[in-house]
C-alpha positions, 0 to 999 in steps of 0.5 A, a space after each residue: 105029399 100036398 093033398 088034392 084039396 089043398 091044390 084045388 083051394 089054392 086055385 079056387 079058395 071057394 071051391 066045394 068038392 068031395 075027393 075020393 081016394 085022393 084020386 084026381 079022377 074021383 073029384 065031385 064038384 059041388 055047390 056050383 063049383 066050376 070044375 078045374 082041369 085035372 092037369 091044372 090041379 096036378 100042376 098046382 099040387 106039384 108047385 105047392 109040393 116043391 115050395 114045401 120041400 124047398 122050405 124044409 130048412 125053415 121048419 127045421 130052424 123054427 124047431 131048433 131056435 130057442 124060444 124068444 124068452 130064452 133068446 132075450 135072456 141070452 142077449 141080456 146075460 151074454 150080449 148080442 155077439 154070443 146070441 148071434 153065434 147061437 143063431 148062426 150055428 142053427 142057420 149053419 146046421 140048416 142052410 138055405 139050399 
């Protein structure tokens, strides 16, 4: 779950806050930070979580791809078409949704 601090900083990157118990009702605004409405914070948190969830395939692919050195070695030894097959298999396993 995207935490409240990340949502607040996405709205105001200079915000200074203390958040107790990850509760939107327990935010202490510090150093003259203008308070942000609870509804706006929760909406931003939901937006960020949706974006994170929608990009799960990217994180899965990043872990599954061979290192760049291994990919270059594959191209050198097996040619571009074989490398494309390797990459396509990963993209097929973790498709964009």
